[in-house]
C-alpha positions in Angstrom: -18.1 -0.7 -9.9 -20.9 1.5 -11.3 -20.4 4.0 -8.5 -16.6 4.2 -9.2 -17.3 4.7 -12.9 -19.8 7.5 -12.1 -17.3 9.3 -9.9 -14.6 9.0 -12.6 -17.0 10.5 -15.2 -17.5 13.5 -13.0 -13.8 14.2 -13.3 -13.8 14.3 -17.1 -15.0 17.9 -17.3 -12.5 19.0 -14.6 -9.7 17.5 -16.8 -11.3 19.1 -19.9 -11.3 15.8 -21.8 -14.0 13.7 -23.5 -12.6 10.4 -22.4 -9.8 8.9 -20.3 -7.5 6.0 -21.2 -6.3 4.0 -18.2 -3.1 1.9 -18.4 -2.1 1.7 -14.7 -2.8 -2.0 -13.6 -4.1 -1.1 -10.2 -6.4 1.7 -11.5 -7.7 -0.8 -14.1 -8.5 -3.4 -11.4 -10.1 -0.7 -9.2 -12.5 0.3 -11.9 -13.2 -3.0 -13.5 -12.4 -5.8 -11.0 -10.5 -7.4 -13.8 -7.4 -9.2 -12.5 -5.7 -10.1 -15.7 -2.3 -8.7 -16.5 -3.0 -7.1 -19.9 -5.6 -4.5 -20.9 -6.6 -0.8 -21.0 -9.7 0.9 -19.9 -11.5 3.6 -22.0 -14.1 5.7 -20.1 -16.2 8.3 -21.7 -19.6 9.9 -20.7 -21.4 7.3 -22.8 -19.3 4.1 -22.6 -17.0 2.0 -20.4 -14.8 -0.4 -22.3 -12.1 -2.8 -21.3 -9.8 -3.6 -24.2 -7.7 -6.8 -23.8 -6.3 -9.6 -25.9 -7.6 -13.1 -26.8 -6.0 -14.6 -23.7 -8.2 -12.7 -21.3 -11.5 -12.0 -23.0 -13.3 -14.8 -21.2 -11.9 -13.8 -17.9 -12.7 -10.2 -18.5 -16.4 -11.1 -19.3 -16.6 -12.9 -16.0 -15.0 -10.2 -13.9 -15.6 -6.8 -15.5 -19.4 -7.2 -15.7 -20.0 -3.4 -15.9 -17.8 -3.0 -19.0 -18.0 -3.8 -22.7 -15.2 -6.2 -23.5 -13.3 -5.4 -26.7 -10.7 -7.8 -28.1 -7.8 -5.7 -29.2 -6.7 -7.7 -32.2 -3.2 -7.5 -33.7 -2.8 -3.8 -33.1 -4.0 -2.4 -29.8 -3.6 1.3 -30.8 -5.5 0.7 -34.0 -8.4 -0.8 -32.0 -8.3 2.1 -29.5 -8.3 4.6 -32.4 -11.3 3.0 -34.0 -13.2 3.2 -30.8 -12.3 6.8 -30.3 -13.5 7.7 -33.8 -16.7 5.8 -33.4 -17.5 7.9 -30.3 -16.3 11.2 -31.8 -13.7 11.7 -29.0 -11.6 14.8 -29.7 -9.6 15.2 -26.4 -8.3 12.1 -24.8 -6.9 12.1 -21.3 -3.9 9.8 -20.7 -2.2 8.9 -17.4 1.0 10.9 -17.4 2.6 8.5 -14.9 1.3 5.4 -16.6 3.1 5.5 -19.9 6.7 6.0 -21.1 7.8 8.8 -23.3 8.2 6.2 -26.1 4.6 5.1 -25.7 3.5 8.7 -25.6 5.1 9.3 -29.0 3.3 6.2 -30.3 0.0 7.6 -29.1 0.7 10.9 -30.8 1.4 9.1 -34.1 -1.4 6.6 -34.1 -4.3 8.1 -32.3 -6.3 10.8 -34.2 -7.1 12.8 -31.1 -5.7 15.6 -29.0 -3.8 14.0 -26.0 -4.2 15.6 -22.6 -1.8 14.5 -19.8 -3.6 13.9 -16.5 -2.2 13.2 -13.1 -3.7 10.8 -10.5 -7.3 11.1 -11.6 -8.2 7.6 -10.6 -5.7 7.5 -7.7 -7.5 10.5 -6.2 -10.7 8.3 -6.1 -8.7 5.5 -4.5 -7.8 7.5 -1.4 -11.0 6.8 0.3 -11.8 3.1 0.5 -15.3 1.6 0.3 -16.5 -1.2 2.5 -15.5 -4.0 0.1 -12.0 -2.6 0.0 -11.7 -2.3 3.8 -13.0 -5.8 4.1 -10.2 -7.1 1.9 -7.5 -5.1 3.6 -8.9 -6.4 6.9 -8.6 -10.0 5.7 -5.0 -9.3 4.5 -4.2 -7.9 7.9 -5.7 -10.9 9.7 -3.5 -13.2 7.6 -0.4 -11.2 8.7 -1.5 -11.3 12.3 -1.7 -15.1 12.0 1.8 -15.3 10.5 3.2 -13.2 13.4 1.6 -15.5 15.9 3.0 -18.6 14.1 6.6 -17.2 13.7 7.1 -16.6 17.4 8.1 -20.3 18.1 10.8 -20.0 15.5 12.3 -16.7 16.7 15.2 -18.3 18.7 18.9 -17.8 19.1 20.6 -19.2 16.0 17.7 -18.6 13.6 18.6 -17.1 10.3 16.9 -13.8 9.3 16.2 -15.1 5.8 14.6 -18.3 7.1 12.3 -16.2 9.3 11.2 -14.2 6.3 10.5 -17.5 4.4 8.5 -18.9 7.2 6.4 -15.7 7.4 5.7 -16.1 3.6 4.7 -19.7 4.0 2.4 -18.9 6.9 0.6 -16.1 5.0 0.2 -18.1 1.8 -1.2 -21.1 3.8 -3.9 -18.7 5.0 -4.9 -17.5 1.4 -2.4 -14.8 0.6 -1.5 -14.7 -3.1 1.9 -13.1 -2.7 4.2 -11.0 -0.5 3.4 -7.3 -0.2 7.1 -6.5 -0.5 10.5 -7.8 0.3 10.3 -8.6 4.0 12.5 -6.8 6.5 14.0 -9.0 9.2 16.7 -7.0 10.9 18.3 -8.3 14.2 20.8 -6.7 16.5 22.8 -3.8 15.0 21.1 -4.4 11.6 17.9 -3.0 13.2 19.4 0.4 12.7 18.6 0.0 9.0 14.9 0.9 8.5 14.9 -1.2 5.3 17.1 -4.0 6.5 15.9 -6.7 4.1 16.4 -10.2 5.6 20.0 -11.4 5.4 22.0 -14.5 6.3 22.7 -13.2 9.8 22.0 -15.4 12.7 19.9 -14.0 15.5 21.9 -13.7 18.8 20.9 -13.7 22.4 19.9 -10.2 23.4 19.0 -9.1 19.9 16.0 -6.9 19.2 14.5 -8.3 16.0 12.4 -6.0 13.7 10.1 -7.7 11.3 8.2 -5.7 8.7 6.0 -7.8 6.4 2.7 -8.1 4.7 0.7 -9.9 2.1 -1.7 -9.5 -0.8 -5.2 -10.8 -0.6 -7.6 -10.4 -3.5 -5.4 -7.6 -4.7 -5.2 -5.7 -1.4 -2.2 -5.3 0.8 -1.4 -5.6 4.5 1.7 -4.1 6.2 2.8 -4.6 9.8 5.9 -4.3 11.9 6.7 -5.8 15.2 10.0 -5.7 17.2 10.7 -8.5 19.7 13.5 -9.5 22.1 15.2 -12.9 21.6 17.1 -14.9 24.2 17.5 -12.4 27.0 15.5 -9.9 29.0 15.9 -6.4 27.5 18.5 -4.0 28.8 17.3 -0.7 30.2 18.1 1.1 27.0 16.3 -1.4 24.8 13.2 -1.2 27.0 13.4 2.6 27.0 13.6 2.9 23.2 10.9 0.3 22.7 8.5 2.1 25.1 9.3 5.5 23.5 8.4 4.2 20.0 5.2 2.6 21.4 4.2 5.8 23.2 4.7 7.8 20.0 2.7 5.3 18.0 -0.2 5.2 20.4 -0.3 9.0 20.6 -0.4 9.3 16.8 -3.2 6.7 16.5 -5.2 8.6 19.1 -4.8 11.8 17.1 -6.2 10.3 13.9 -9.6 11.6 12.9 -11.3 13.3 10.0 -10.1 16.9 9.6 -6.6 16.3 10.8 -3.8 16.4 8.2 -1.1 13.8 7.5 1.5 16.4 8.6 -0.3 17.1 11.9 -0.5 13.4 12.8 3.1 12.9 11.9 4.1 15.7 14.2 2.4 14.1 17.2 4.7 11.1 17.0 7.8 13.0 15.9 7.5 15.5 18.7 7.4 12.7 21.3 10.5 11.1 19.9 12.3 14.4 19.5 11.6 15.5 23.0 13.2 12.3 24.2 16.4 13.2 22.3 16.0 10.9 19.4 14.6 13.2 16.7 17.6 12.6 14.4 17.0 8.8 14.7 13.5 9.0 13.2 14.1 9.9 9.6 11.1 8.5 7.6 7.5 9.5 7.5 5.0 8.2 10.0 3.0 6.2 7.6 1.3 5.8 4.2 -2.0 4.6 2.8 -2.4 1.0 1.6 -4.8 -0.6 -0.8 -4.2 -2.1 -4.3 -0.6 -0.8 -3.9 1.5 -1.1 -0.8 2.4 2.6 -0.8 -0.5 4.9 -1.7 -1.6 8.4 -0.8 -2.3 10.1 1.5 0.9 9.9 3.6 1.4 10.6 7.3 4.4 12.8 6.7 5.7 16.3 7.3 5.3 16.9 3.6 1.6 15.9 3.3 -1.2 18.3 4.2 -3.9 16.0 2.9 -7.0 16.3 5.2 -7.9 12.9 6.5 -11.4 11.5 5.7 -13.4 8.6 6.9 -12.6 5.5 4.9 -8.9 6.4 4.4 -6.6 3.5 5.4 -3.1 4.3 6.7 -0.2 2.7 8.4 1.2 4.2 11.6 4.9 3.2 12.0 7.3 5.4 14.0 10.8 4.1 14.6 14.1 4.9 16.3 17.3 3.7 14.6 20.6 4.0 16.3 23.8 3.2 14.3 25.9 0.3 15.8 23.1 -0.4 18.3 19.9 -1.4 16.6 16.4 -0.1 16.2 12.7 -0.4 17.0 9.7 0.1 14.8 6.0 -0.7 15.5 3.4 -0.6 12.8 -0.3 -1.0 12.6 -2.9 -0.4 9.9 -5.8 1.8 10.8 -8.9 2.9 9.0 -10.2 6.5 9.6 -13.8 6.5 11.0 -16.3 9.3 11.4 -15.1 10.1 14.9 -11.5 8.7 15.1 -10.0 5.5 13.7 -10.1 1.8 14.1 -7.0 -0.3 14.4 -7.1 -3.3 12.1 -3.9 -4.9 13.2 -4.6 -7.2 16.2 -1.1 -8.5 17.2 0.1 -7.6 20.7 2.4 -4.6 21.0 4.0 -5.1 24.4 7.6 -6.1 24.1 7.7 -9.8 23.7 10.7 -11.7 25.0 11.1 -15.0 23.1 13.3 -17.9 24.1 
């Protein structure tokens, strides 16, 4: 954590502030390792404080070992103001995306400092993951791989989408996941045309393609994977064609990932392959996104993101083709950018599985 604090302090001058107040829960955990649900972080050139209430002080002492733990008392803003005055802070950076307008007005009223709105100061540090973060993401991915292997026996004609989602959740939690990464997508048959077709009460039918997009949280870090399988019958020529097209686009995009490429450039690799096959209009979302303490982080693999990829960035690669009244296919892996390319963390097979 000391290295993260050091990097953040180097940003204070750039933001023209004497200290930064951090409300965002994921940013708080990133800097402190504190996993409680209440608390704010105050970082200056001379101190690093975690301010929390009586319920969490003992936990904070155990987890946030590089921070001074301050019990907030009855009035949190009064406590923060006292700390600011003790350090002589004149310009305080606040997370513009981390507080409501109502809270901002409270800050103006109760804190005797000049407030400076900052944007994504800590999140900019979170773009590149260190080894401990990659290890946790890798473990989360391993848990999801296990769940996919386990669910295959239950993917049968007559199975209910919602029950498949529940079994995926059970399998992940049995392996140490603390919670779901998001509401799982299980979309069979024509519902596969909905990229975010959250699991419904639909029964899986013979000849359905079934798309499952799921993930878990392990020690605060997320996994995210998608596989599309056949149930009950061999694929038709069109099903096989669309599946192989999406797989080709995904593999080409993964091969294009390396430091120096931009998110937009990698997105274009997959998008061009799908467009040249005549399905460009059926791939309407970005190619991928970073994952970490949140399920959707920056950078993105998207036509709109010119962020240059760096070693240590972790991103999903998830092209898809969605055809109304027919169905869809998506395949998604998590990869980590390395010095000379990338490493695929997701280990589940990607050939089209036909399940009885």
